[in-house]
Every structure is written in C-alpha cells, then in structure tokens.
C-alpha positions in Angstrom: 3.3 -21.7 36.6 2.3 -24.9 34.5 0.4 -22.6 32.1 3.4 -20.3 31.6 5.7 -23.2 31.0 3.3 -24.6 28.4 3.1 -21.1 26.8 6.9 -20.9 26.6 7.1 -24.3 24.8 4.2 -23.3 22.6 6.0 -20.0 21.6 9.3 -21.8 21.0 7.7 -24.3 18.6 5.8 -21.6 16.8 9.0 -19.9 15.7 10.7 -23.0 14.9 7.7 -24.0 12.6 8.0 -20.5 11.0 11.7 -21.3 10.1 11.0 -24.8 9.0 8.0 -23.8 6.8 9.7 -20.9 5.5 12.5 -23.0 4.2 10.4 -25.7 2.9 8.2 -23.4 0.9 11.0 -20.9 -0.2 11.9 -22.7 -3.5 8.3 -22.9 -4.7 7.5 -19.3 -3.4 10.4 -17.9 -5.5 8.8 -19.3 -8.7 5.1 -19.0 -7.9 3.4 -16.3 -5.7 0.6 -18.9 -4.9 3.3 -21.0 -2.9 3.9 -18.0 -0.9 0.2 -17.8 0.1 0.2 -21.5 0.7 3.2 -21.0 3.1 1.4 -18.3 5.2 -1.9 -20.3 5.3 -0.1 -23.4 6.4 1.8 -21.5 9.0 -1.2 -19.8 10.5 -3.3 -22.7 10.5 -0.4 -24.7 12.2 -0.4 -21.9 14.9 -4.2 -22.2 15.6 -4.0 -25.9 15.8 -1.0 -26.0 18.3 -2.5 -23.3 20.3 -5.6 -25.3 20.9 -4.0 -28.2 22.5 -0.8 -26.9 23.8 -2.2 -23.9 25.7 -5.9 -24.5 25.5 -6.5 -21.5 23.4 -9.1 -22.5 20.8 -10.1 -20.1 17.9 -13.1 -19.4 15.8 -14.0 -17.1 12.8 -17.4 -15.8 12.6 -19.2 -13.9 9.8 -18.6 -14.2 6.1 -15.0 -14.4 5.2 -14.2 -11.6 2.7 -13.4 -12.7 -0.9 -12.2 -10.6 -4.0 -10.7 -7.1 -3.9 -11.7 -5.6 -0.5 -10.3 -3.7 2.5 -10.4 -5.3 5.7 -10.3 -2.9 8.7 -9.6 -4.9 11.7 -9.1 -4.6 15.5 -5.7 -5.2 16.4 -4.9 -6.7 20.0 -2.2 -9.1 19.4 -0.2 -11.4 16.8 -2.9 -13.9 17.2 -5.6 -11.8 15.3 -3.2 -11.7 12.5 -2.9 -15.4 12.6 -6.7 -15.9 12.5 -7.4 -13.5 9.7 -4.5 -14.9 7.5 -5.5 -18.5 8.2 -8.9 -18.0 6.3 -8.6 -15.0 3.8 -7.5 -16.3 0.4 -4.9 -13.6 -0.6 -4.1 -11.4 2.4 -2.0 -8.4 2.1 -0.9 -6.0 4.8 -0.2 -2.3 5.4 2.7 -2.9 7.7 5.6 -0.9 9.4 8.4 -0.3 6.9 11.1 -1.8 9.4 9.3 -5.2 9.1 10.4 -5.6 5.4 13.9 -6.0 6.8 13.0 -8.7 9.2 14.3 -12.2 8.2 11.7 -14.5 6.8 8.8 -12.2 7.5 10.0 -9.5 5.4 10.8 -11.7 2.3 7.4 -13.5 2.5 5.6 -10.2 3.2 6.9 -8.8 0.2 6.3 -12.0 -2.0 2.6 -11.8 -1.1 2.3 -8.1 -1.8 2.3 -6.4 1.5 2.8 -2.5 1.6 5.4 -1.1 3.8 4.9 2.5 5.2 6.8 4.8 7.6 4.4 5.0 10.5 6.1 8.0 12.2 5.3 10.6 9.3 1.6 10.7 8.8 1.1 12.6 5.5 4.0 10.7 3.9 2.7 7.4 5.3 -0.8 7.9 3.9 0.7 8.8 0.4 2.8 5.6 0.8 -0.2 3.6 1.4 -2.1 5.0 -1.5 0.8 4.6 -4.0 1.6 1.1 -2.6 -1.9 -0.2 -2.9 -2.3 1.3 -6.3 0.9 -0.1 -7.6 -0.2 -3.5 -6.6 -3.6 -3.3 -8.1 -2.9 -5.9 -10.7 -2.6 -8.5 -7.9 -6.2 -8.9 -6.6 -6.4 -9.7 -2.8 -7.7 -8.6 0.6 -5.9 -5.6 1.9 -5.7 -5.8 5.8 -5.2 -2.5 7.6 -5.4 -1.7 11.4 -7.3 1.6 11.7 -5.7 2.3 15.0 -2.4 1.8 13.6 -1.0 -0.6 16.3 -1.8 -3.2 18.8 -4.4 -2.0 21.4 -4.8 -3.9 24.8 -8.3 -4.8 25.8 -10.0 -1.9 27.5 -7.4 0.6 26.2 -8.5 3.6 24.1 -6.6 4.7 21.0 -8.1 7.0 18.2 -8.9 5.6 14.9 -6.4 7.1 12.1 -7.5 8.7 8.9 -5.4 6.6 6.6 -8.2 3.7 6.4 -10.7 6.5 5.0 -8.1 7.7 2.4 -7.6 4.1 1.2 -11.5 3.5 1.2 -12.1 6.6 -0.9 -9.1 6.5 -3.3 -9.3 2.7 -4.0 -13.1 2.8 -4.3 -13.2 -0.6 -2.5 -15.6 -2.1 -0.2 -14.5 -2.2 3.5 -15.1 -5.1 5.7 -14.7 -4.3 9.4 -13.4 -7.0 11.8 -13.7 -7.3 15.6 -11.9 -9.5 17.9 -11.2 -10.5 21.7 -7.8 -12.2 21.1 -6.1 -9.8 23.3 -7.9 -11.3 26.4 -6.1 -14.5 25.9 -2.7 -13.6 24.0 -1.4 -10.1 25.3 0.6 -7.7 23.4 3.7 -8.5 25.6 4.8 -11.4 27.9 4.8 -15.1 27.6 1.6 -16.3 29.2 -1.1 -17.5 26.9 -4.5 -18.1 28.5 -7.0 -20.9 27.6 -10.4 -20.0 26.2 -12.1 -19.0 22.8 -10.4 -16.5 20.8 -12.6 -15.1 18.0 -12.3 -12.8 14.9 -15.6 -11.8 13.6 -16.1 -10.3 10.1 -18.8 -7.6 10.2 -21.2 -6.5 7.5 -19.4 -4.7 4.7 -19.4 -0.9 4.3 -20.2 -0.1 0.7 -18.0 2.5 -1.1 -19.2 6.0 -1.3 -19.4 7.5 2.3 -17.7 10.6 3.0 -14.7 10.6 5.4 -16.5 11.5 8.6 -19.4 9.2 8.3 -17.3 6.4 7.2 -14.9 6.9 10.2 -17.8 7.1 12.5 -19.4 3.9 11.4 -16.2 1.8 11.1 -15.2 2.8 14.8 -18.7 2.3 16.2 -19.1 -1.3 14.6 -15.6 -2.5 15.4 -15.5 -1.2 18.9 -19.1 -2.4 20.0 -18.7 -5.7 18.4 -15.1 -6.2 20.0 -16.4 -5.2 23.4 -19.2 -7.7 23.0 -16.7 -10.5 22.2 -14.5 -9.4 25.1 -17.5 -9.5 27.3 -18.3 -12.9 26.0 -14.7 -14.1 26.9 -15.3 -12.9 30.6 -13.4 -9.5 30.2 -15.1 -6.6 32.1 -16.0 -3.9 29.6 -16.8 -0.5 31.2 -20.1 1.0 30.6 -18.5 3.9 28.6 -16.9 1.3 26.3 -20.2 -0.2 25.6 -22.0 2.9 24.4 
C-alpha cells in the first residue's frame, strides 16, 4: 500500500511537471526548435530522477547512444522506455498514432520536434504515411524512433513485428539501431503501481543498410527479443524457455 501511494504521488507530480515545463519552454520553443528538444530532454531527465527516489525505480542506458540520422527500432513496454530513450538521444522523433497530435501539450511539442503521425488502423495507408512523413522531414536531421510491434507489449506477451520498420529502413536507406528493454517489469502498461528496481534500455549493434526485408526483420526481431528477455531475466522476471530461443 505504501508503494502504491508513493507511485500515485510520483505520477501526479510527473504530470504537473509536464505542464509547468511545457509552459516555461513554450515561448522559446515557438521561436527555436532547439528549445523544444531542450524541453523534452529536461522533462524526461526529471522523470528519471524523481522515479529514482520517489518510487525507487532507478534507470540505466547501455550501449552506444545513437547520433546523426538513424532509425531506432525499440522494444516498447511502457511510457518509461520512451522517457529513457528521449532523455539521451540528441534529436528524437517518433512515429506516433495520429490521435496523439490532438493531445494538449504532447501534440504540439511532438509536432515541433518533427514527429510523424500515422493512422494505425489502415496498414497500407499507414506505411505510406510513414514514408512520406519521414521524407518530408528529411531536412531536419535526427533519430527516428519506431516501435516495430506497433504498441506497448507487456513482458512475456507475444506480438508480431510489423513490416513498416523494414519499409522505412529500405526506403530511407538509413542505419537501424535496435533497442531492448525491461522497463515493463517495473512500470506496467496500465495501473498505478511502480515497482523499485533497475530499468534498462540497451542500444544494440547497428544494422547497416542493404538487407532485404525478410533478413532485416528476422535479425531485428531476434536481437531485440533475445536482449529484452535477458534484461527482463536480469530484473527477476521469469522468461519462458521458448522466449529465450
């Protein structure tokens, strides 16, 4: 019960901080895009810091943080893996659900840093939107973050990897950096409780341009799932033998 109350207080201050920082940075972000990046970096680092002492959830980034114009194909388990990635990546952009562009604060800042909104329910149209959206923003260098499974996936759950990541990889000709995580063990998709422990996002060796679709998807899924399973096991989550293969 005490941990639940601490979690509730933490979540409350997290949204208050979002509002306060959004207001403070807004006049500068309107004029300079760099200020919008500064705002999201500040917020994400605030959340990591407050999580460490308010609910005992420490966090760690492993591997080489991507720089320059690359794709980041990341395992997505909860809001906290977004926080971790954005806290360290210099110029993050996202492929996000189109409905989020109408969200107060989040929608405006997402647009300001160059996120690409897509309609997730229409597969072919969504892929075309992704490609066009990324190409139209090509003049703004940055790290494009995409979640290959298309949504948050709870630890131990199985959800297929979608072809959109491979389409972007091939049509942009960019290097792809896979990213694994275990954050869902401590910060679930739904609910209030945040568990103490060490949440990790690990950037894995880059996949160079040039692979065909099948080979790329097979390599991406293998490395992300295997490393995520290892991180979850490290956090005390029981990973089935089938998941470890």
